[in-house]
N, C-alpha and C positions, 0 to 999 in steps of 0.2 A: 630903682635908681633913675632919677630924672634925667641925668646927663646921657645915659644910655638910650633912654626913650627919645630924647631930643635928637641925638645922633641918628637913630633909626628913622625918625620922621623926616629929618633933613635929607638923609640918603634916599628915601622913597620919593620925596618931592623932586629932588634933582634927577633921579632916574626917569620920572614921569615927564619932567620938563624938557628933557632932551630927546624924547621920542619924535621921530619925523612925522610930519603931518602928511597923511596919505589921502589924497583926494581921488574920488572915483572919476575916471575919465568920462567925458560926455561928448556927444555929437549933436550939433545943432544945424538944422536945415535952414537955408536962407529963404526958401520958398516951398510951401507944401504942395504946390501944383505946378506942373510944367507940361508943355506940349512935346510930342516926339521930336527928337533932334535938338531941342533946346538944352542949354547947360543946366545940370542939376549941381548945386553947390552946397557943400557941407563944411562946417568948421569943427575941428576937434579942439577940446579944451587944452589949455596950456599944461603940458606935462613933460616930465623928463622921459626921453626915449632911451632906454637902457639896452635895447636889443636892436641891432641894425636890421633885423628881419621883421620888425613891427610893420604892420600894413593895414590898409583900409580897403574895404570892398563894397561894391554896389550889388545888391541882391534883389530878386523878386521877393516880396515879403514872406511867401510861404516856402522858399527854397532852403534846402539844408545848407549848412555853413561851408560845405565844399563845392557849392555850385554858384559861384559868383558870376556876374555879368561883366564886371570890370574891376580892376584893382590897381593899387600902386603902393609902394613902400613909403612910409612916412618920411624917410630921409630924402626922397625925391621931391618933396614939397618945399617950395621956397617960403611958404607961410603956413599957417595952420588951416588953410583952405584947400579943399580938393574939389575940382570940378570935372564933370564927366558928361558926355553927350547922353541925353535921355534915350532909352531904347525906343524903337519904332512900335513895339507892342504895348498898348495901353494896359494899365494895371497899377497895383500898389508895389512900391519898391522901398528898400531901406538900405542904410549904410551900416556896416559892422566894423568895429575896430578890434584888431588882434595884436597882442603884445609880442608875438613871436611867429614862427613859421607854422604853428598849429592852427586849429579851427575852433578855438574856444574864445569867443568874443568877450572883451571886457566892457564894451559899450555897444549899444544898438540905437540908431536914430529913430525918431518918429517916422511914420510912413510918408513917402512922397508919392503923389498920384500923377501918373503920366496919362494925359487925356487930350 
């Protein structure tokens, strides 16, 4: 039956068309190298924040997710930019974005070198 096949195809097309577009969150550094004490600035991609506990942290690159150097909740940011003073200790650091109070990041920035 062609009408039934057409109805099924139309139903499938509509179901596919109304699926929300889910973009993977991203973090972008404004500078890959900073001196100790300078501001490190990272921008997170435009995304809906569905959990008030979503947060972003600065880490030594080799640190586990529960050992941040600094952090803030995304709701504390007036824009999509987070700036933090670079640590005194030289090395590689990165930012990690978490959707809730857990330690499972949805995005990790490129490394920033403090030197």
